[in-house]
N, C-alpha and C positions, 0 to 999 in steps of 0.2 A: 370630418367625416373622413371614413378611411377603406381604400378600394384595398378589396381581398389580394393577399399579397404583395401589395404595392401601396405608396403612402403617397399621397397627394400633398400640394403644398399647403401650405400650411401655415345720496344723494350728496356728499361730496361725489366728486367727478371719479371715473374709473378713467386707468389707461386702457382705451377701447383698441389699441394694438396688439394688446394682450388679450382681450376680450373679442373680438371679431375676425374673422376669414371668410373667406371665399375664393370661388374659381367658375372658370366655364368649363363646362364637359364636352368633349367630342369625341363619341366612338367613332371607328374604323371599320374594319371588317369582321371583327369577332364582338359577341355579346359580352358585356362588361356588367361586374357587379361591385357596388360599394356596401360596407357597413356604416352604419350611423350608432357608435356605442352609447349615445345616449347621455353623453357627460354634458352635451351644450345644446340648446335648440338649434334645429336644423329648417331651414326653407330652401326646396329645391324646386325650380321652374323646368319645365319639359318644354323646349320651344319648337323643336320636331322631331318626328319619330316616335318610338312607342317604347312599352317596357312595363314592368311591373312595380309595385311595393309589399314588402312584406313584413307584418307585425307580429308579436307572438300569439295573436288573434285571428288574423284573417290576412289575405292577400289580395291586393287590387290591383288590375289592368290600368294601365296609364295609357292615354292616345294624347299627342300634343293638339293644341295647347293644353298645359295643365300645370296643377301646383299641388306641392306636397308640404305639409307643416308636420314637424314630427318634436313635441315638446321635451326639454331636458328630463332626464331618467325615464325614458322609454326608447328602446331599441328598435332598430328596422333595418331591412336589408333593401336595396334598391337595385333593379337589374334594367339595363337598358339594352336593345336590339341595336345590331351593327347600323350605323348609319343616324343616330340618335343624337341631338344636340340640347344642351340646357347650362344651368348655372345655379351655384347652389352657395348659399351664405350661411354658416353658424355664428352663433352669438349668445354669449353665456346671458344667467339671470341680469347678472351686474349691468351689462351692456344694454338688456332691455329697460333696466331703471333709467338709463339715459335719454332715453325717448320721451320728450315733451308734448303731449296731444291734450286738446280740449277735453276739458273733464266728460262729456256724453261720449267721447270716442275711447277715451282712456280704458272707462268702464267695460266697454264692448271689447275690446281687446285684450283685457284681462282676462274673460272669459275665452277669448279665441284663442290664446296662447295656452291656455291649459290643457287643452283636448288635440290630439292630432286632426288633420286633415289631409286626408287621402285620395287622392285623384280629385280634387276639384277642378273642374273643367273653368277654363278663362279664355278672355279674348286673346286673340294671337297679339294684339298692339299691346295688351297688360302684360301679357308674357313677356316681351321684347322691353318692355322699360324697366321692369324690374330686373331683368338679367342686366340690362344696361347700367342700373343704378349699384347691384353686386360687384360689380367690374371696378366701376370708379369708385365706391368706397373701398375694397381691397387695394386699389392702385394707389389712393390717397394716402391709407396709413400705412403701407411700405415707401411711399415718398419720405413720408414724416418730414413735410417742408410746415412753413407757420400757417398756422391756420386750419392744419387738416382735421384734427381732433373735431373743431369746431364746425367745420363742412359736412364731414360724417356724420356727427349728430343731427343735423338739419336732413342730410339725405335718409337718414335711419328714420326719422318723423314722416318723410313721404312715402317709403316703404311700408311704414304702418298704416297710414292711410288707405294706400292700394290695398292692402291685405284687407283692412276694414271694409272696404266698397265691396271686394268680391266675395267676403264670406256669409257666412249664411245666417248672419246674425241682422234682425230689422234693427235697422238704425232707429237710434232715438228720436223721437218726433216732438216728446213732450217739451216746453218752454223749462230750462232750467230755473230751479228757484232761487230766490236772490240771495238766499244763504250759501247756496252752490256757487252761484257765480261768483261773490267775495273770495270764498275760502279757494276757488281757482284762480283768480285773481291775485290773490296774495303769493300764494303759491308761484304762480308764472313771473311776478315780480322778481323774486329771489332768483331764480333762473337765468332772467333774462336782464336783469338792470344794467348790468356791463355794457349790453348790446344796445342800450338805449332805444327798446321800441317807444313808439308812440301808443298814444292810450287809443289810436284807432287799430295799431298792430295788435293789442291786448284783444280788443273786442271782436274782431273778426278770427283771432285765433281760440275765443270760447265761443263763437259761434253767435254772438249777442251784436245789438246795435251801441255805438257810443254812449246813447241815450240811457238804454236800459242798465249799460255798465255803469256809467254814473249816477242814475239813481240809485242802485242797489247798493256801491261803495258807501255814498253819502249817508244814507238812511242808516248804514251800519255800524260807520266809522266817524260823520259829520267831518270826513275830508273828502276833496274830489280825488279821482285816481290819479292825476298829475302829481298831485300835493303829496300821495302816498309815495309814489314812484321817488320822488325826490327827498322824501323823508328817509325812505329805505336807502339811498344812496350816501345820503350824508351821515346816516347813522353809521355805514360801513367806515365813510372815509374818517370820521371823527375817529371810529377804533383803532385804523391803522396809523394815523396821526399821532394817537397818545400813545400806541404800544409797540410801534414797529421802528424799525431804524431807517425804513426807506427813505428816500429824497422824494419830496412833494412831488418831481415830474414822475418818480416811478410809480406812486400812489394814484396819480392823475391817469396814467398809463395803464394800471391794474384795472380801473374802475371803467376804462372805456372811453375816456376822454381823448380827443385826439390833440388837443392845445391845453398845455398846463396853464395858460394863462385864463383859458375860460373856465377851468374848474375852479381856480383861486376865485374868479370872481360869484361861481356858483356857489361856491363853499360861503363866502365871506357873506352873500346874500341871506344865507341861512343863519349863520353864528354871530355875525358882525363882526366878524374879525379874518383877517388871511391866513391860509392853512399855516404860515410861519410862524403870526404873531399865536395862534391859536395853541400851536406847539409848546412853544415859548413860556407862556402862562401857564398852560398845563403843567410842564415841569417844576416851575415855581412855586405851584399848587402844592404838589407833592412834597419839594422840601419841606414847605412850612407847616403841611400836614403831620410831617415825618419828625420836626422838630429839628435839633442843631445839637452838635456836642455840647455848647455853653448850658443848654437847659439839662442835661443830664445832673441827676443826683451824684 
């Protein structure tokens, strides 16, 4: 977002610090104008005051509390009268792709993100929450401390759900089909297995009960949800043990285990071998399969 004649600050994972930015805006004695060049998605919350937003096809007056959403690829101009306050957040499509949402909300948000929202009236409390989240995310990314990007991904999900709640899209009330539940569950396992979510966490995120999730997963795969989560973690651990030079403790930390000893017990329970023994046996197997110099003609 760029003020006229003045610059404001400015499924593999992407580096969110490069894909997301935001700022609190407070006008003083003069009317202020900003251009939204359209290379990123932009959401603006007007906390107090008034102004207008203009696109190529229309001009819409704004009266706080209010919300604007401009999709990437569309240009707009924002005008705020003296004394107005707000906050904006810009994010690339790649950053949007980092938001993990339940399937029914994700589908609605894909439609929401594709079209402009000009001058949507919102509750004052919601406007304040969104502005706070914009500020927290921006400060977190600029601080660049341990866990910053993980925190921002969760905050982005909260922002998306708040936008979904206040959008004019009717929330889906139909029960998701078992096939949809299983597909969304497997996708979420790939995203969250390192966070060690419980089955209850997945069920709440997908908007279903634990019993319904368990039933759908067992009918489709023959395994329990917890069994699939553990199998996915084990497969990732096995791949890293066989093909990386990382120490066992490093692999344990990468997979979200706080205690390397607990990781070793987890791995041995599923493989029958400790991680260290599994790596040694895998190396010996590769030597045998590759043959030796003595066996060469």
